C-alpha positions in Angstrom: -30.3 60.5 -15.2 -28.9 57.6 -13.0 -29.4 54.1 -14.2 -31.2 53.2 -10.6 -32.5 56.4 -9.7 -34.2 57.1 -6.2 -37.4 58.4 -7.7 -39.6 57.2 -11.0 -42.9 58.1 -12.1 -46.0 55.6 -11.9 -48.2 58.1 -14.0 -49.8 56.7 -17.3 -52.7 58.1 -19.6 -55.0 58.2 -16.5 -53.0 60.7 -14.7 -52.7 63.0 -17.9 -56.3 62.8 -18.2 -57.1 63.5 -14.6 -55.2 66.8 -15.2 -57.0 67.5 -18.4 -60.3 66.9 -16.6 -59.1 69.9 -13.9 -58.1 72.0 -16.6 -61.5 71.6 -18.4 -63.3 72.2 -15.2 -61.5 75.5 -14.8 -61.6 74.8 -11.0 -57.9 74.7 -9.9 -58.1 75.5 -5.7 -59.5 72.8 -3.5 -62.7 71.4 -4.4 -64.3 68.1 -5.4 -61.4 66.1 -6.7 -59.6 66.6 -3.4 -62.8 65.5 -1.4 -63.0 62.2 -3.7 -59.4 61.4 -2.8 -59.9 62.0 0.7 -62.7 59.4 0.7 -60.8 57.1 -1.5 -57.7 57.3 1.0 -59.8 56.8 3.9 -61.3 53.8 2.6 -57.9 52.5 1.7 -56.3 52.8 5.1 -59.7 51.8 6.8 -60.0 55.4 8.6 -63.0 57.1 9.1 -61.6 60.6 8.1 -58.7 61.9 5.6 -57.4 65.6 5.3 -55.2 66.0 2.4 -52.6 69.0 2.6 -50.3 70.4 0.3 -47.4 68.2 1.8 -46.1 65.4 4.2 -44.6 67.8 6.1 -47.6 70.2 6.2 -49.5 67.0 7.4 -47.1 66.6 10.4 -47.8 70.3 11.1 -51.6 70.3 11.0 -51.3 67.1 13.1 -49.5 68.6 16.1 -51.5 71.9 15.7 -54.6 69.6 16.0 -53.4 68.3 19.6 -52.7 71.9 21.0 -56.1 72.6 20.0 -58.3 70.1 21.0 -60.5 70.3 24.2 -60.0 66.6 24.8 -57.8 66.7 28.4 -56.3 63.1 27.3 -55.1 64.5 24.0 -54.1 68.0 24.4 -50.1 68.5 24.3 -49.0 72.0 25.8 -46.1 74.0 25.7 -43.3 72.1 27.7 -44.6 68.9 27.4 -42.3 66.1 26.5 -42.6 64.2 23.3 -40.5 61.2 22.6 -38.9 60.8 19.0 -36.7 58.6 17.2 -33.3 59.8 16.5 -33.6 59.1 12.9 -36.3 60.8 10.9 -37.0 63.6 8.4 -36.5 67.4 9.8 -40.3 68.2 9.7 -41.1 65.0 12.1 -39.4 67.4 14.6 -39.7 70.9 13.7 -43.8 71.2 14.2 -43.2 69.8 17.7 -40.5 72.6 18.5 -42.9 75.2 16.9 -45.8 74.4 19.2 -43.2 74.6 22.2 -42.9 71.1 23.1 -39.7 69.3 24.6 -38.3 66.9 22.2 -36.7 63.4 23.8 -34.9 61.8 21.3 -34.2 58.1 21.5 -32.0 55.8 19.7 -33.1 53.5 17.0 -33.1 49.5 16.6 -30.0 48.6 14.5 -31.7 45.8 12.6 -35.3 47.6 12.2 -34.3 51.4 11.9 -37.2 52.1 14.0 -37.2 52.6 18.0 -34.9 50.6 20.1 -38.0 49.2 22.1 -35.7 48.8 25.3 -34.4 52.3 25.1 -37.9 53.6 24.4 -39.4 52.1 27.2 -36.4 53.5 29.7 -37.0 57.0 28.4 -40.7 56.9 29.4 -41.2 59.0 32.3 -43.7 61.0 34.1 -43.2 64.0 32.2 -44.1 62.1 28.7 -47.2 63.2 27.4 -46.5 61.7 23.7 -44.9 59.3 21.6 -44.0 60.1 17.8 -43.8 56.7 16.3 -41.9 57.0 12.8 -42.2 54.1 10.4 -39.1 54.4 8.6 -38.3 53.6 4.8 -41.7 51.4 4.7 -40.9 49.6 7.7 -43.7 49.3 10.4 -42.6 49.8 14.2 -43.9 47.1 16.5 -47.0 48.4 17.7 -48.1 45.7 20.1 -44.7 46.6 22.0 -45.2 50.3 21.8 -49.0 49.8 23.1 -47.5 47.7 25.8 -45.1 50.3 26.8 -47.8 53.2 27.1 -50.0 50.8 29.0 -52.7 52.7 31.0 -50.5 55.9 31.0 -51.8 59.0 29.9 -49.5 59.2 26.5 -50.8 60.1 23.0 -49.6 58.1 20.4 -48.9 59.4 16.7 -47.4 58.2 13.6 -45.3 59.8 11.0 -45.9 57.2 8.3 -44.9 59.5 5.4 -42.2 56.9 4.0 -44.6 54.2 4.6 -47.7 54.1 2.7 -49.5 50.7 2.3 -47.1 49.0 5.2 -49.1 47.0 7.6 -48.6 45.5 11.0 -50.9 42.6 12.4 -53.1 43.3 9.3 -53.5 46.8 10.3 -52.6 49.8 7.9 -49.7 52.0 9.3 -50.5 55.2 9.8 -53.9 54.2 11.9 -52.5 53.2 15.0 -52.1 56.6 16.5 -55.0 59.0 17.3 -53.6 60.8 14.1 -51.2 59.6 11.2 -49.5 61.4 8.6 -48.6 60.4 4.8 -46.8 62.0 2.0 -47.6 61.9 -1.9 -44.8 63.6 -2.9 -42.9 62.7 -6.0 -40.5 60.0 -4.8 -43.0 58.1 -2.6 -45.4 55.1 -2.9 -47.9 57.3 -4.9 -47.5 60.8 -6.1 -49.8 63.8 -6.7 -46.7 66.0 -7.4 -46.9 67.7 -3.9 -49.2 66.5 -1.3 -50.1 64.8 2.0 -52.7 63.5 4.1 -53.6 62.9 7.9 -55.8 60.4 9.0 -57.9 59.9 12.2 -61.0 58.2 13.6 -61.5 61.3 15.9 -64.3 63.8 14.4 -63.2 66.7 16.9 -59.7 66.0 15.5 -60.9 65.9 12.2 -62.9 69.2 12.1 -59.8 71.0 13.8 -57.9 69.8 10.9 -60.5 71.1 8.4 -59.9 74.3 9.7 -56.3 74.5 10.5 -55.7 73.5 6.8 -57.6 77.0 5.5 -56.9 79.7 7.2 -58.7 78.8 10.6 -62.2 79.8 9.4 -65.1 77.8 9.7 -66.1 77.7 6.0 -65.1 74.3 5.1 -66.7 72.8 8.7 -70.1 70.9 8.5 -72.8 72.7 9.8 -73.0 70.7 13.0 -69.5 70.3 14.0 -67.3 69.4 17.1 -65.3 72.5 16.8 -68.0 75.5 16.7 -71.2 73.2 17.6 -74.0 74.7 15.0 -72.5 76.7 12.3 -74.4 79.8 11.2 -76.6 79.6 8.3 -75.5 82.8 6.6 -72.8 81.9 4.1 -71.5 85.6 4.1 -71.0 85.6 8.0 -69.5 82.4 8.2 -67.1 83.2 4.8 -64.6 84.8 7.1 -65.2 83.5 10.5 -61.8 82.7 12.2 -61.9 80.3 15.2 -58.2 78.7 15.2 -55.1 80.3 14.3 -54.7 78.4 11.2 -52.6 78.1 8.0 -53.2 77.7 4.1 -52.3 74.2 3.7 -54.8 73.5 1.0 -53.8 71.1 -1.8 -54.6 71.8 -5.3 -57.4 70.3 -7.3 -54.8 68.9 -9.8 -53.3 66.9 -6.7 -56.4 65.6 -5.7 -57.4 64.6 -9.1 -54.0 62.6 -9.2 -54.6 60.8 -6.1 -58.2 59.5 -7.3 -55.9 58.0 -10.2 -52.9 56.8 -7.8 -55.0 55.3 -4.9 -56.8 53.1 -7.8 -53.1 51.7 -8.2 -51.9 51.6 -4.9 -52.4 48.0 -4.2 -50.4 46.9 -7.4 -47.8 49.5 -6.7 -47.1 48.3 -3.1 -47.0 44.4 -4.2 -44.3 45.3 -6.7 -42.3 46.7 -4.3 -43.1 43.9 -1.6 -41.8 41.7 -4.6 -38.6 43.3 -4.7 -38.2 43.4 -0.9 -38.4 39.2 -1.1 -35.7 39.5 -3.7 -33.5 41.8 -1.7 -33.9 39.9 1.6 -32.6 36.7 -0.2 -29.9 38.0 -2.0 -28.4 40.1 0.7 -29.3 38.2 4.2 -25.5 37.5 4.4 -23.9 40.0 2.5 -20.3 40.1 4.0 -20.0 44.0 3.5 -23.6 45.1 4.2 -26.3 44.9 6.7 -29.7 45.6 5.8 -33.1 46.6 7.1 -34.8 43.6 9.0 -39.0 43.8 8.1 -41.2 44.2 10.9 -44.8 43.1 10.2 -45.2 43.8 6.2 -43.1 46.5 5.0 -43.8 48.7 2.0 -40.5 49.1 0.9 -39.7 52.6 0.4 -36.1 52.1 -0.2 -33.2 49.4 0.5 -31.0 50.6 3.6 -27.4 49.4 3.4 -25.0 49.6 6.4 -21.4 48.8 6.2 -20.5 46.3 8.7 -17.7 46.9 11.2 -14.2 45.9 10.1 -14.9 45.7 6.6 -12.1 47.7 5.5 -14.1 50.2 3.0 -15.2 53.8 4.0 -18.6 54.9 3.0 -17.0 57.5 0.6 -15.6 54.9 -1.2 -18.4 52.6 -1.5 -20.8 55.5 -2.6 -18.5 56.7 -5.5 -18.3 53.1 -6.8 -22.1 52.8 -6.6 -22.5 56.2 -8.4 -20.4 54.7 -11.4 -22.8 51.6 -11.5 -25.4 53.9 -11.9 -27.1 54.2 -8.3 -28.4 57.4 -7.1 -28.0 57.4 -3.3 -29.1 59.2 -0.1 -28.3 58.9 3.7 -30.7 56.9 5.7 -32.9 59.8 5.9 -31.1 62.4 8.0 -29.1 59.9 9.9 -28.8 61.0 13.5 -30.9 63.9 13.2 -29.7 65.2 16.9 -26.2 65.8 15.4 -27.8 68.6 13.3 -26.9 72.1 14.2 -30.5 73.3 14.3 -30.6 71.2 17.5 -29.3 74.3 19.2 -32.2 76.6 18.5 -34.6 73.6 19.8 -35.3 72.5 23.5 -34.5 69.0 23.8 -32.8 66.1 25.4 -31.3 62.9 24.3 -32.0 59.5 26.0 -28.8 57.9 26.8 -26.3 56.9 24.1 -27.5 57.1 20.3 -25.0 54.2 19.1 -27.1 52.6 16.4 -28.2 56.3 15.0 -24.4 57.0 15.1 -23.6 54.0 13.0 -26.0 54.6 10.4 -25.1 58.3 10.5 -21.3 57.6 9.7 -21.9 53.8 7.7 -25.3 54.0 6.3 -27.2 55.0 3.0 -30.0 53.8 1.0 -31.0 53.3 -2.7 -34.4 53.3 -4.6 -37.0 50.9 -4.9 -40.1 50.9 -7.1 -43.0 49.3 -8.5 -41.4 47.5 -11.3 -38.8 44.7 -11.2 -35.5 45.6 -9.8 -33.9 42.4 -10.4 -31.0 43.6 -12.0 -30.2 46.3 -9.3 -30.6 44.0 -6.4 -28.0 41.6 -8.4 -25.5 44.1 -8.8 -25.6 45.1 -5.2 -25.7 41.6 -4.1 -22.3 40.8 -6.2 -20.4 44.1 -4.8 -17.6 42.9 -2.8 -15.8 46.6 -3.1 -14.7 49.4 -5.1 -12.1 47.4 -7.2 -13.8 44.0 -7.2 -17.6 45.1 -8.5 
């Protein structure tokens, strides 16, 4: 075990009691615990609807699929449509877009925020652009005022991958709610943990009903009687039990995950507050560090982790720094995927790259991140702030 790991637990007796509650109920597949968590999570984010699935990756898949099957011409995405994506994100930000036949256009990130380079984004938007995927990286919100101004009156759908940024906000509004849909992850290393899990939120009732069907085989069983997908559902439960209306999946979460979510979302404000306290200390300690540049906060970050980028000409290699950090007890990772457009899998995916990826390449070669948590990280922050090189630290 690392002294300063990337992921730690925020569970206590409440989560263990929740698991026992499910065991005692003898109901393990998706049911009332999942529904209760969905209601609580929708309330937390200020959304009309929340749909829990089995991972954040599945949440992205369901979100993209819902835009394929909506009847709303202003929202529907069809094969060949262009979707703008940031050069830095996790693999399953991109894969569902490819799997639904969409054309990915990669845009560079901003060196400070690690989110979209807004000037590059504005230049990348074309008459072919039908959607923008906004990814809030490592807890940090995008500048949604700027993105909305770029979209203007154009027929462009905004969707959000907020899997790393639960609890982040911009202008007093929860991230994940600026797009027509937004996704979240509740994997162990994220802000709350339901073991595995994810959530899609939306205010659009039709998309909500599509998500309900897509999550469970594409059938009508989980739809309300009056719904925006089939109209009026039949009264015969036997006939409706295996009535399939969409080419769906099995993305259903377990009842244990729902029960854990109920307990975790109660703690979420305090968990985010603890991470933000650490974030303030981090910014103060690292503001003028001679070796490292840190992520610049936009809005209110929920500080998933602490990104570090070696300054040009510092005389150190990332390999040397990572070795020393490991000896000091830090678990480290690349900044998400680095420049994803450099991955071999892109040879299989129709895509284009807008202009040069200068900043994405820089963090690909010289960036990494360490963990942040809900508890006091002062010791770790002080060690990094004193770091001056492999021999001197």
